C-alpha positions as a Markdown table, in Angstrom:
| # | Residue | x | y | z |
|---|---|---|---|---|
| 1 | Met | 0.0 | 0.0 | 0.0 |
| 2 | Arg | 2.8 | 2.4 | 0.9 |
| 3 | Arg | 4.5 | 1.6 | -2.4 |
| 4 | Val | 1.4 | 2.3 | -4.4 |
| 5 | Thr | 0.9 | 5.6 | -2.5 |
| 6 | Leu | 4.5 | 6.8 | -3.1 |
| 7 | Trp | 4.2 | 5.8 | -6.8 |
| 8 | Thr | 1.0 | 7.8 | -7.1 |
| 9 | Ile | 2.5 | 10.8 | -5.4 |
| 10 | Gly | 5.6 | 10.6 | -7.7 |
| 11 | Leu | 3.4 | 10.3 | -10.7 |
| 12 | Gly | 1.4 | 13.4 | -9.7 |
| 13 | Ile | 4.6 | 15.4 | -9.2 |
| 14 | Ala | 5.8 | 14.3 | -12.6 |
| 15 | Met | 2.5 | 15.2 | -14.3 |
| 16 | Thr | 2.6 | 18.6 | -12.6 |
| 17 | Ala | 6.1 | 19.2 | -13.9 |
| 18 | Ile | 5.1 | 18.2 | -17.4 |
| 19 | Ala | 2.1 | 20.5 | -17.4 |
| 20 | Ala | 4.3 | 23.4 | -16.1 |
| 21 | Glu | 6.9 | 22.9 | -18.8 |
| 22 | Pro | 5.2 | 24.7 | -21.6 |
| 23 | Ala | 4.5 | 27.7 | -19.4 |
| 24 | Leu | 8.2 | 27.8 | -18.4 |
| 25 | Ala | 9.5 | 27.3 | -22.0 |
| 26 | Gln | 7.9 | 30.4 | -23.4 |
| 27 | Pro | 9.7 | 32.8 | -21.0 |
| 28 | Arg | 13.0 | 31.1 | -21.7 |
| 29 | Gln | 12.3 | 31.4 | -25.4 |
| 30 | Asn | 11.5 | 35.1 | -25.0 |
| 31 | Ala | 14.7 | 35.7 | -23.1 |
| 32 | Arg | 16.7 | 33.9 | -25.8 |
| 33 | Glu | 15.1 | 36.0 | -28.5 |
| 34 | Gly | 15.9 | 39.1 | -26.6 |
| 35 | Val | 19.6 | 38.2 | -26.4 |
| 36 | Gln | 19.7 | 37.3 | -30.0 |
| 37 | Asn | 18.1 | 40.5 | -31.1 |
| 38 | Glu | 20.6 | 42.6 | -29.2 |
| 39 | Arg | 23.4 | 40.8 | -31.0 |
| 40 | Glu | 21.6 | 41.5 | -34.3 |
| 41 | Ile | 21.3 | 45.2 | -33.5 |
| 42 | Arg | 25.0 | 45.4 | -32.8 |
| 43 | Ala | 25.7 | 43.5 | -36.0 |
| 44 | Asp | 23.4 | 45.8 | -38.0 |
| 45 | Arg | 25.1 | 48.9 | -36.7 |
| 46 | Ala | 28.4 | 47.6 | -37.7 |
| 47 | Gln | 27.0 | 46.5 | -41.1 |
| 48 | Leu | 25.5 | 49.9 | -41.8 |
| 49 | Ala | 28.7 | 51.6 | -40.9 |
| 50 | Gly | 30.7 | 49.3 | -43.2 |
| 51 | Asp | 28.2 | 49.7 | -46.0 |
| 52 | Met | 28.4 | 53.4 | -45.9 |
| 53 | Ala | 32.2 | 53.3 | -45.8 |
| 54 | Asp | 32.1 | 51.0 | -48.9 |
| 55 | Val | 29.8 | 53.5 | -50.8 |
| 56 | Arg | 32.1 | 56.4 | -50.0 |
| 57 | Trp | 35.2 | 54.5 | -51.1 |
| 58 | Leu | 33.7 | 53.5 | -54.4 |
| 59 | Glu | 32.4 | 57.1 | -55.0 |
| 60 | Arg | 36.0 | 58.4 | -54.4 |
| 61 | Ala | 37.6 | 55.7 | -56.5 |
| 62 | Leu | 35.3 | 56.4 | -59.5 |
| 63 | Ala | 36.0 | 60.2 | -59.2 |
| 64 | Arg | 39.8 | 59.4 | -59.2 |
| 65 | Leu | 39.3 | 57.2 | -62.2 |
| 66 | Asp | 37.5 | 59.9 | -64.1 |
| 67 | Arg | 40.2 | 62.5 | -63.3 |
| 68 | Ala | 42.9 | 60.2 | -64.4 |
| 69 | His | 41.0 | 59.5 | -67.7 |
| 70 | Ala | 40.4 | 63.2 | -68.3 |
| 71 | Glu | 44.0 | 64.0 | -67.7 |
| 72 | Arg | 45.3 | 61.1 | -69.9 |
| 73 | Arg | 47.2 | 59.5 | -67.0 |
| 74 | Arg | 46.8 | 56.0 | -68.4 |
| 75 | Arg | 49.0 | 54.3 | -65.8 |
| 76 | Asp | 47.0 | 55.8 | -62.9 |
| 77 | Glu | 43.8 | 55.0 | -64.7 |
| 78 | Asp | 44.8 | 51.3 | -65.1 |
| 79 | Arg | 45.8 | 51.2 | -61.5 |
| 80 | Ile | 42.6 | 52.6 | -60.2 |
| 81 | Arg | 40.6 | 50.4 | -62.5 |
| 82 | Lys | 42.3 | 47.4 | -61.1 |
| 83 | Glu | 41.7 | 48.6 | -57.5 |
| 84 | Ile | 38.0 | 49.0 | -58.3 |
| 85 | Arg | 37.7 | 45.5 | -59.8 |
| 86 | Val | 39.3 | 44.0 | -56.7 |
| 87 | Phe | 36.9 | 46.0 | -54.5 |
| 88 | Leu | 33.9 | 44.7 | -56.5 |
| 89 | Arg | 35.0 | 41.1 | -56.0 |
| 90 | Lys | 35.4 | 41.6 | -52.3 |
| 91 | Glu | 31.9 | 43.2 | -52.1 |
| 92 | Thr | 30.4 | 40.3 | -53.9 |
| 93 | Ala | 32.0 | 37.8 | -51.5 |
| 94 | Glu | 30.5 | 39.9 | -48.6 |
| 95 | Ala | 27.1 | 39.8 | -50.3 |
| 96 | Arg | 27.3 | 36.0 | -50.4 |
| 97 | Arg | 27.9 | 35.9 | -46.6 |
| 98 | Asp | 25.0 | 38.5 | -46.1 |
| 99 | Leu | 22.7 | 36.2 | -48.0 |
| 100 | Ala | 23.7 | 33.2 | -45.9 |
| 101 | Gln | 23.0 | 35.3 | -42.7 |
| 102 | Asp | 19.6 | 36.4 | -44.0 |
| 103 | Lys | 18.7 | 32.7 | -44.6 |
| 104 | Arg | 19.7 | 31.9 | -41.0 |
| 105 | Glu | 17.4 | 34.8 | -39.8 |
| 106 | Val | 14.5 | 33.4 | -41.8 |
| 107 | Ala | 15.0 | 30.0 | -40.2 |
| 108 | Arg | 15.1 | 31.6 | -36.7 |
| 109 | Ser | 12.0 | 33.6 | -37.4 |
| 110 | Val | 10.2 | 30.4 | -38.5 |
| 111 | Gln | 11.2 | 28.8 | -35.1 |
| 112 | Glu | 9.9 | 31.9 | -33.2 |
| 113 | Arg | 6.6 | 31.8 | -35.1 |
| 114 | Glu | 6.1 | 28.1 | -34.4 |
| 115 | Ser | 6.9 | 28.6 | -30.7 |
| 116 | Glu | 4.4 | 31.5 | -30.4 |
| 117 | Arg | 1.8 | 29.4 | -32.3 |
| 118 | Arg | 2.2 | 26.6 | -29.8 |
| 119 | Glu | 1.7 | 29.1 | -27.0 |
| 120 | Val | -1.5 | 30.4 | -28.6 |
| 121 | Val | -2.8 | 26.8 | -28.8 |
| 122 | Arg | -2.0 | 26.3 | -25.1 |
| 123 | Asp | -3.7 | 29.5 | -24.1 |
| 124 | Ala | -6.8 | 28.6 | -26.1 |
| 125 | Arg | -7.0 | 25.3 | -24.3 |
| 126 | Glu | -6.5 | 27.0 | -21.0 |
| 127 | Leu | -9.3 | 29.4 | -21.7 |
| 128 | Glu | -11.6 | 26.6 | -22.6 |
| 129 | Arg | -10.7 | 24.8 | -19.4 |
| 130 | Glu | -11.3 | 27.9 | -17.3 |
| 131 | Arg | -14.6 | 28.5 | -18.9 |
| 132 | Ala | -15.6 | 24.9 | -17.9 |
| 133 | Glu | -14.1 | 24.9 | -14.4 |
| 134 | Gly | -12.9 | 28.3 | -13.2 |
| 135 | Gly | -14.4 | 31.5 | -12.0 |
| 136 | Arg | -15.0 | 34.7 | -13.8 |
| 137 | Gly | -11.6 | 36.1 | -12.8 |
| 138 | Asp | -9.8 | 33.0 | -14.1 |
| 139 | Val | -11.6 | 33.2 | -17.4 |
| 140 | Asn | -10.7 | 36.9 | -17.8 |
| 141 | Asp | -7.0 | 36.2 | -17.0 |
| 142 | Ala | -7.0 | 33.3 | -19.5 |
| 143 | Arg | -8.6 | 35.5 | -22.2 |
| 144 | Arg | -6.2 | 38.3 | -21.6 |
| 145 | Asp | -3.2 | 35.8 | -22.0 |
| 146 | Leu | -4.6 | 34.5 | -25.2 |
| 147 | Arg | -5.1 | 38.0 | -26.6 |
| 148 | Arg | -1.6 | 38.9 | -25.7 |
| 149 | Asp | -0.1 | 35.8 | -27.3 |
| 150 | Val | -2.2 | 36.3 | -30.5 |
| 151 | Arg | -0.7 | 39.7 | -30.7 |
| 152 | Asp | 2.8 | 38.3 | -30.4 |
| 153 | Leu | 2.1 | 35.7 | -33.0 |
| 154 | Arg | 1.0 | 38.4 | -35.3 |
| 155 | Asp | 4.2 | 40.2 | -34.7 |
| 156 | Asp | 6.3 | 37.1 | -35.3 |
| 157 | Arg | 4.5 | 36.5 | -38.6 |
| 158 | Arg | 5.2 | 40.1 | -39.7 |
| 159 | Asp | 8.9 | 39.6 | -38.7 |
| 160 | Leu | 9.1 | 36.4 | -40.8 |
| 161 | Arg | 7.6 | 38.2 | -43.8 |
| 162 | Asp | 10.2 | 40.9 | -43.4 |
| 163 | Asp | 13.0 | 38.4 | -43.2 |
| 164 | Val | 11.8 | 36.5 | -46.2 |
| 165 | Arg | 11.6 | 39.8 | -48.2 |
| 166 | Asp | 15.1 | 40.8 | -47.0 |
| 167 | Ala | 16.6 | 37.5 | -48.1 |
| 168 | Gly | 14.9 | 37.7 | -51.5 |
| 169 | Ala | 16.3 | 41.3 | -52.0 |
| 170 | Ser | 19.8 | 40.2 | -50.9 |
| 171 | Lys | 19.6 | 37.3 | -53.4 |
| 172 | Arg | 18.6 | 39.6 | -56.2 |
| 173 | Arg | 21.4 | 42.0 | -55.4 |
| 174 | Leu | 24.0 | 39.2 | -55.3 |
| 175 | Glu | 22.9 | 37.8 | -58.6 |
| 176 | Arg | 23.2 | 41.2 | -60.3 |
| 177 | Gln | 26.6 | 41.7 | -58.8 |
| 178 | Lys | 27.8 | 38.4 | -60.0 |
| 179 | Ala | 26.5 | 39.2 | -63.5 |
| 180 | Ile | 28.3 | 42.5 | -63.5 |
| 181 | Leu | 31.6 | 40.9 | -62.5 |
| 182 | Ala | 31.1 | 38.3 | -65.3 |
| 183 | Glu | 30.5 | 41.0 | -67.9 |
| 184 | Leu | 33.5 | 43.0 | -66.6 |
| 185 | Arg | 35.6 | 39.9 | -67.2 |
| 186 | Arg | 34.3 | 39.5 | -70.7 |
| 187 | Ile | 35.1 | 43.1 | -71.8 |
| 188 | Gln | 38.4 | 43.4 | -70.0 |
| 189 | Pro | 40.5 | 42.5 | -73.1 |
| 190 | Asp | 38.8 | 45.3 | -75.1 |
| 191 | Val | 39.2 | 47.7 | -72.2 |
| 192 | Arg | 42.9 | 47.0 | -72.1 |
| 193 | Arg | 43.1 | 47.8 | -75.8 |
| 194 | Arg | 41.3 | 51.1 | -75.0 |
| 195 | Ile | 38.3 | 50.3 | -77.3 |
| 196 | Leu | 35.9 | 53.1 | -76.4 |
| 197 | Pro | 32.6 | 51.1 | -76.3 |
| 198 | Ala | 34.1 | 48.7 | -73.9 |
| 199 | Met | 35.5 | 51.4 | -71.8 |
| 200 | Asn | 32.1 | 53.2 | -71.7 |
| 201 | Arg | 30.3 | 49.9 | -70.8 |
| 202 | Glu | 32.8 | 49.3 | -68.0 |
| 203 | Arg | 32.1 | 52.7 | -66.5 |
| 204 | Ala | 28.4 | 52.1 | -66.7 |
| 205 | Leu | 28.8 | 48.8 | -64.9 |
| 206 | Phe | 30.9 | 50.5 | -62.2 |
| 207 | Asp | 28.0 | 53.0 | -61.8 |
| 208 | Glu | 25.5 | 50.2 | -61.5 |
| 209 | Phe | 27.5 | 48.4 | -58.8 |
| 210 | Leu | 27.6 | 51.7 | -57.0 |
| 211 | Arg | 23.8 | 51.9 | -57.1 |
| 212 | Ile | 23.6 | 48.4 | -55.7 |
| 213 | Ala | 26.0 | 49.3 | -52.9 |
| 214 | Lys | 23.8 | 52.3 | -52.0 |
| 215 | Glu | 20.7 | 50.1 | -52.0 |
| 216 | Asp | 22.5 | 47.6 | -49.7 |
| 217 | Ala | 23.3 | 50.4 | -47.3 |
| 218 | Arg | 19.7 | 51.6 | -47.3 |
| 219 | Glu | 18.6 | 48.0 | -46.6 |
| 220 | Ser | 21.0 | 47.7 | -43.7 |
| 221 | Gly | 19.5 | 50.9 | -42.2 |
| 222 | Arg | 16.1 | 49.5 | -42.6 |
| 223 | Glu | 17.0 | 46.2 | -41.0 |
| 224 | Leu | 18.4 | 48.1 | -38.1 |
| 225 | Met | 15.2 | 49.9 | -37.6 |
| 226 | Glu | 13.3 | 46.6 | -37.8 |
| 227 | Asp | 15.5 | 45.0 | -35.2 |
| 228 | Arg | 15.0 | 47.9 | -32.9 |
| 229 | Gly | 11.3 | 47.4 | -33.3 |
| 230 | Glu | 11.7 | 43.7 | -32.5 |
| 231 | Arg | 13.7 | 44.7 | -29.4 |
| 232 | Arg | 10.6 | 46.8 | -28.2 |
| 233 | Glu | 8.4 | 43.7 | -28.8 |
| 234 | Asp | 10.9 | 41.5 | -26.8 |
| 235 | Ile | 10.9 | 43.8 | -23.9 |
| 236 | Arg | 7.1 | 44.0 | -23.8 |
| 237 | Glu | 7.0 | 40.1 | -24.0 |
| 238 | Arg | 9.4 | 39.8 | -21.1 |
| 239 | Leu | 7.4 | 42.2 | -19.1 |
| 240 | Asp | 4.3 | 40.1 | -19.8 |
| 241 | Asp | 6.3 | 37.0 | -18.6 |
| 242 | Arg | 7.2 | 38.7 | -15.3 |
| 243 | Arg | 3.6 | 39.8 | -14.8 |
| 244 | Glu | 2.4 | 36.3 | -15.3 |
| 245 | Arg | 4.9 | 34.9 | -12.8 |
| 246 | Arg | 3.8 | 37.5 | -10.2 |
| 247 | Glu | 0.3 | 36.3 | -10.8 |
| 248 | Gly | 1.3 | 32.8 | -10.2 |
| 249 | Arg | 0.3 | 31.6 | -13.6 |
């Protein structure tokens, strides 16, 4: 009899722990998201500063190229042209890494959305249980928790759409940068022979790459603003978690 009683008590404790696990998992998830978002904000700041520096470098290099060409300083012109080509290859390599990072952010946003979706399902079940068993106050609390998590789920879905859009834009920029490099390689023999149409085309491709670099910098600025918005959401969610713990939920 004693063994049965102890086993029953142990089973009850285990079941209580299992029931509490989803409630404890979400605050931990929210805390992890907050830490991750702070890292992303720091990375975005550095990325934006680097992108702006790259734009300024390319603008200055193209101005030096034009001056050397106008002044018929062919040796300087060839040297500057080579520096620009090296710079464009480096930028394209960085664009590949940026796209890989964007894809990782999409995967993380999918995880956050699914975690919040599970939380909404749990809240909906809790509300139904309180309606059947609890008092009016418990029902109101459960309804408030459900509304709050539905709002968070809506935010996570919006964040995922933003990340998917960012990854798509990064991919398009990278593909165009790769195409520019390929065309520059094709016309390089004619540029070396000073064939005017090839030189004009090279200059136009340099300008197009500069426009892409400026677009990339604007995108980095927008991502920084989005991550700051997500930080505000994370702070609100952690405040909600603390409020629930104070209420003993």
